[in-house]
TIMARDREN-182084 format. One record per residue (C-alpha): residue in three letters; x, y, z. Coordinates in steps of 0.1 Angstrom, whole numbers, padded with zeros to 4 digits, always signed. Layout:
BEGIN
ALAXYZ...
//
This chain:
BEGIN
MET+0000+0000+0000HIS+0012+0035-0009ILE-0005+0064+0008LEU-0002+0100-0005LEU-0011+0125+0022ILE-0017+0162+0012HIS-0013+0182+0044GLN-0001+0218+0045ALA-0001+0220+0082PHE+0019+0188+0088ALA+0044+0190+0116SER+0071+0164+0121LEU+0082+0154+0155SER+0112+0176+0152GLU+0089+0206+0148ALA+0065+0226+0169GLY+0028+0218+0165GLY+0005+0189+0163THR+0022+0157+0151ARG-0009+0135+0148HIS-0001+0126+0111HIS+0037+0119+0116GLU+0029+0096+0144LEU+0002+0078+0123ALA+0025+0077+0094ARG+0052+0060+0115TYR+0027+0034+0126LEU+0017+0027+0091ALA+0053+0025+0079ALA+0061+0001+0105ARG+0035-0022+0090GLY+0052-0020+0054CYS+0030+0008+0042ARG+0047+0035+0020VAL+0037+0071+0030THR+0045+0101+0010ILE+0036+0134+0026ILE+0033+0166+0006THR+0034+0196+0029SER+0046+0232+0031PRO+0081+0245+0042VAL+0063+0273+0061SER+0054+0265+0096TYR+0016+0266+0101LEU+0022+0276+0138THR+0049+0302+0136GLY+0049+0313+0100SER+0086+0308+0096GLN+0103+0294+0066ARG+0120+0259+0069GLY+0153+0259+0050GLN+0160+0278+0017VAL+0132+0288-0006LYS+0130+0261-0032TRP+0102+0245-0053VAL+0104+0213-0034GLN+0125+0200-0005GLN+0126+0163+0000GLU+0132+0145+0033GLN+0132+0108+0042ASP+0121+0093+0075GLY+0132+0057+0073ASP+0126+0036+0043ASN+0089+0041+0040ILE+0081+0077+0048THR+0089+0105+0022ILE+0082+0142+0031LEU+0080+0166+0002ARG+0079+0203+0011THR+0066+0222-0019TYR+0067+0260-0025THR+0042+0279-0004TYR+0037+0318-0004PRO+0056+0326+0029ALA+0035+0355+0045LEU+0010+0332+0061HIS+0003+0353+0092ARG+0004+0387+0076SER-0033+0391+0069PHE-0063+0372+0057ILE-0055+0379+0020HIS-0019+0368+0024ARG-0032+0336+0041LEU-0054+0329+0012PHE-0023+0335-0012SER-0005+0308+0010PHE-0033+0283+0008PHE-0037+0287-0030SER+0000+0286-0037PHE+0003+0252-0017MET-0028+0239-0035VAL-0011+0244-0069SER+0025+0233-0059SER+0012+0202-0041PHE-0009+0193-0071VAL+0021+0195-0094GLU+0043+0174-0072GLY+0015+0149-0065LEU+0012+0142-0101LYS+0048+0130-0100VAL+0043+0105-0072ARG+0038+0070-0086GLN+0022+0037-0077VAL-0002+0055-0052THR-0030+0033-0039LEU-0050+0059-0019VAL-0049+0098-0016TRP-0056+0111+0019GLY-0066+0148+0022THR-0072+0167+0054SER-0087+0200+0064PRO-0080+0228+0074PRO-0070+0244+0052ILE-0098+0230+0031PHE-0084+0241-0002GLN-0058+0214-0002GLY-0088+0190-0002ILE-0093+0199-0038THR-0058+0189-0046ALA-0063+0156-0029TRP-0096+0149-0046ALA-0082+0158-0080LEU-0051+0136-0076ALA-0072+0107-0064ARG-0095+0109-0095LEU-0066+0113-0119LYS-0048+0084-0104GLY-0080+0063-0102VAL-0076+0055-0066PRO-0098+0061-0034PHE-0101+0095-0019LEU-0100+0097+0020PHE-0110+0130+0034GLU-0103+0139+0070VAL-0118+0168+0090ARG-0097+0181+0119ASP-0120+0211+0125LEU-0151+0225+0110TRP-0140+0250+0084PRO-0155+0273+0074ALA-0179+0271+0103PHE-0153+0279+0129ALA-0138+0308+0109VAL-0174+0323+0106GLY-0179+0317+0144VAL-0148+0338+0154GLY-0154+0365+0128VAL-0125+0357+0104LEU-0150+0351+0075ARG-0176+0377+0072GLN-0183+0383+0035PRO-0215+0364+0025LEU-0203+0355-0009ILE-0171+0341+0004ILE-0190+0321+0031ARG-0214+0306+0006ALA-0185+0296-0017ALA-0166+0280+0012GLU-0197+0261+0024TRP-0201+0249-0012LEU-0165+0237-0014GLU-0169+0219+0020SER-0201+0201+0008PHE-0185+0191-0024LEU-0155+0175-0008TYR-0178+0157+0018ARG-0200+0143-0010HIS-0171+0133-0032ALA-0150+0116-0006ASP-0151+0077-0008ARG-0147+0077+0030MET-0143+0103+0056ILE-0127+0104+0091VAL-0130+0130+0119ASN-0110+0135+0149SER-0139+0144+0173PRO-0173+0128+0178GLY-0187+0162+0178TYR-0181+0166+0141ILE-0200+0136+0129GLU-0234+0153+0128HIS-0220+0183+0110VAL-0203+0164+0082THR-0231+0139+0076HIS-0256+0167+0075ARG-0234+0183+0047GLY-0232+0152+0025ALA-0207+0128+0040ARG-0216+0092+0032GLN-0195+0071+0054VAL-0178+0087+0084ASP-0152+0070+0108LEU-0140+0083+0141ILE-0102+0084+0146PRO-0100+0108+0176ASN-0071+0128+0187ALA-0049+0109+0211ALA-0014+0106+0225ASP+0013+0081+0229PRO+0016+0073+0266ASP+0051+0058+0260VAL+0064+0092+0251PHE+0054+0108+0284ASP+0066+0100+0319PRO+0040+0111+0344LEU+0065+0107+0373ALA+0090+0131+0358ASP+0094+0166+0374GLY+0109+0185+0345ALA+0136+0198+0368SER+0159+0210+0340PHE+0130+0229+0323ARG+0121+0245+0357GLN+0156+0255+0364LYS+0162+0269+0329HIS+0132+0293+0333HIS+0135+0300+0370LEU+0104+0281+0380GLU+0119+0259+0408SER+0097+0270+0437LYS+0064+0277+0417PHE+0032+0261+0411VAL+0032+0261+0373ALA+0000+0263+0354LEU+0011+0258+0317TYR-0007+0264+0284ALA+0011+0248+0255GLY-0001+0255+0219ALA-0012+0281+0193HIS-0016+0317+0202GLY-0044+0325+0178MET-0077+0342+0177SER-0096+0310+0187ASN-0074+0303+0217ASP-0088+0332+0239LEU-0056+0337+0258GLN-0066+0372+0270VAL-0087+0352+0295VAL-0054+0335+0308LEU-0039+0370+0312GLN-0069+0381+0332ALA-0067+0350+0354ALA-0031+0359+0360GLN-0042+0393+0372TYR-0067+0377+0397LEU-0037+0356+0410ARG-0013+0385+0414SER-0012+0381+0452ARG-0003+0345+0449GLU+0035+0346+0448ASP+0037+0307+0447ILE+0018+0305+0413VAL+0031+0313+0378LEU+0012+0310+0345VAL+0032+0299+0315LEU+0022+0304+0279LEU+0044+0281+0257GLY+0039+0284+0219ASP+0035+0308+0191GLY+0009+0323+0168LYS-0004+0354+0152GLU-0018+0369+0185LYS+0014+0364+0205PRO+0029+0399+0200ALA-0003+0415+0211LEU-0006+0393+0241ILE+0029+0401+0252ALA+0021+0438+0248GLN-0011+0435+0268ALA+0007+0415+0296ALA+0033+0443+0298GLU+0005+0470+0300MET-0011+0450+0328GLY+0021+0448+0347LEU+0019+0410+0351THR+0049+0395+0367ASN+0034+0361+0374LEU+0030+0354+0337LEU+0058+0340+0315PHE+0058+0337+0277LEU+0081+0310+0262PRO+0088+0300+0227PRO+0073+0268+0211VAL+0092+0235+0215THR+0093+0205+0193LYS+0071+0174+0200GLN+0103+0157+0211GLU+0108+0184+0237MET+0072+0186+0249PRO+0074+0158+0274GLN+0100+0177+0294ALA+0080+0209+0292LEU+0048+0192+0304ALA+0067+0174+0332ALA+0076+0208+0345ALA+0040+0217+0349ASP+0018+0212+0380ALA-0013+0218+0360CYS-0022+0224+0324ILE-0046+0248+0307ALA-0070+0242+0277ILE-0090+0270+0264LEU-0111+0282+0234LYS-0133+0311+0228PRO-0168+0306+0243ILE-0186+0300+0210PRO-0212+0270+0206LEU-0192+0253+0178TYR-0162+0248+0200LYS-0182+0224+0220THR-0175+0199+0192THR-0138+0198+0195TYR-0112+0173+0209PRO-0081+0196+0211ASN-0048+0179+0206LYS-0031+0195+0236VAL-0055+0180+0261PHE-0045+0144+0252ASP-0008+0153+0256TYR-0018+0168+0291LEU-0035+0135+0300ALA-0006+0115+0288ALA+0018+0136+0309GLY-0003+0129+0340ARG-0011+0165+0346PRO-0045+0178+0359VAL-0063+0200+0333VAL-0079+0233+0339LEU-0105+0232+0310ALA-0122+0263+0297ILE-0140+0245+0269ASP-0175+0230+0271GLY-0188+0200+0251VAL-0173+0167+0242ILE-0139+0173+0256ARG-0154+0183+0290VAL-0172+0149+0290VAL-0137+0133+0286ILE-0122+0153+0315GLU-0151+0148+0337SER-0154+0110+0329ALA-0117+0106+0338GLY-0118+0129+0368ALA-0087+0145+0353GLY-0091+0181+0362ILE-0115+0210+0368ALA-0138+0224+0342VAL-0146+0260+0343GLU-0169+0283+0324PRO-0153+0294+0290GLY-0145+0331+0289ASN-0145+0334+0328PRO-0111+0345+0340ALA-0122+0345+0377ALA-0133+0309+0375MET-0100+0299+0358ALA-0080+0317+0385GLN-0100+0299+0413ALA-0094+0265+0397ILE-0056+0271+0394ALA-0056+0283+0431THR-0076+0252+0441LEU-0051+0229+0426ALA-0022+0249+0440ASP-0037+0246+0475ASP-0042+0208+0474ARG-0013+0193+0454THR-0021+0158+0465ALA-0055+0161+0449ALA-0040+0177+0418ARG-0015+0147+0414ALA-0044+0123+0418MET-0064+0141+0390GLY-0033+0139+0368GLN-0029+0101+0375ALA-0065+0095+0368GLY-0062+0113+0334ARG-0032+0092+0325ILE-0050+0059+0332TYR-0081+0071+0312LEU-0059+0080+0282GLU-0041+0046+0282LYS-0075+0030+0281HIS-0094+0052+0256PHE-0070+0074+0237SER-0037+0055+0232ARG-0022+0066+0198SER-0012+0030+0189ASP-0047+0016+0195LEU-0063+0044+0173ALA-0036+0041+0146ALA-0045+0003+0144LYS-0081+0013+0137LEU-0069+0036+0109TRP-0048+0008+0095GLU-0077-0015+0093LEU-0098+0013+0076LEU-0071+0019+0050LYS-0069-0019+0043SER-0107-0021+0038MET-0106+0008+0013GLU-0079-0009-0007LYS-0099-0041-0008VAL-0130-0023-0020ASP-0109-0005-0048ALA-0095-0038-0058
//
């Protein structure tokens, strides 16, 4: 089997960002499957260019995984229009390079950005192989919900494209159960759930992250850590406001680890607020993430309080669980069900900084209970959201698609 994956936002284990697809590709490669990944040299998280500007950069990960980074307009984070240029440039370059990839048995497209779905669909049809389409979040619905998309004509065009891809996919996968109703209502025929997950073997819940703490002068602090994107959807202004509520607690520090379009504005806002109990740190690779999470006493997951975000399974939450750290969750919906079923943290009202501050203080005041929550989360992840178990489900799905095509 030879899988061709079109994924502009792909991140390898040596990069910052979600590594779901690199981990899944390694599982497939270990079973003899060839995986060719066409992605961008521009980081979806930071907007920075990887290596020199070339039409294509080729990397090899073992014998069975080939990564092709094709030219992408680099000004990803400059504005919405520049972002569209980035999407369309990758759509074209990935299509051209995809035509050159031989002996493909299945094309796998993933969204967002949704435009690369057109590339994957076209390549699958030209090569006469099945088209698997994956939805990682509900675009354009999320973009409309946070106010990024406002023009009615653009919204209608985006919704048409979304429905077209759902209807023309031979099979679909989603990473959250909250997405199933949305995609089936818009034309998806057969939908499988391969949820976000984590590899428990990568994280040591007993580690204390001493070197990370020492490096950033956190030795004596209760550390509440947010790790991930700093974008419009992440509502990190609420974390800043929570830090303001906690100013009198000299034992507590809030750490924002990561990058994104909103980070400069957040740093400026924190300076204006005079926050000395808040620390901004640059993103780390997935290989470095276990040490960063080991340095945390609690971890924060947050999204804007809009109804659609009740459907999400954020990647970071599963890393938090694997690391054995209690979660302060400011997201309602399906992910709240996971945290409460596991007994793995404290859920607070989204958009409420006072409630977040109180939850962090509660965990700091009873560290034994906080550690017990973290342990409960780790056990729950091992049982329900282990990456290898869910990768095995994907492997069976891919084999069934190959048999149908044959």
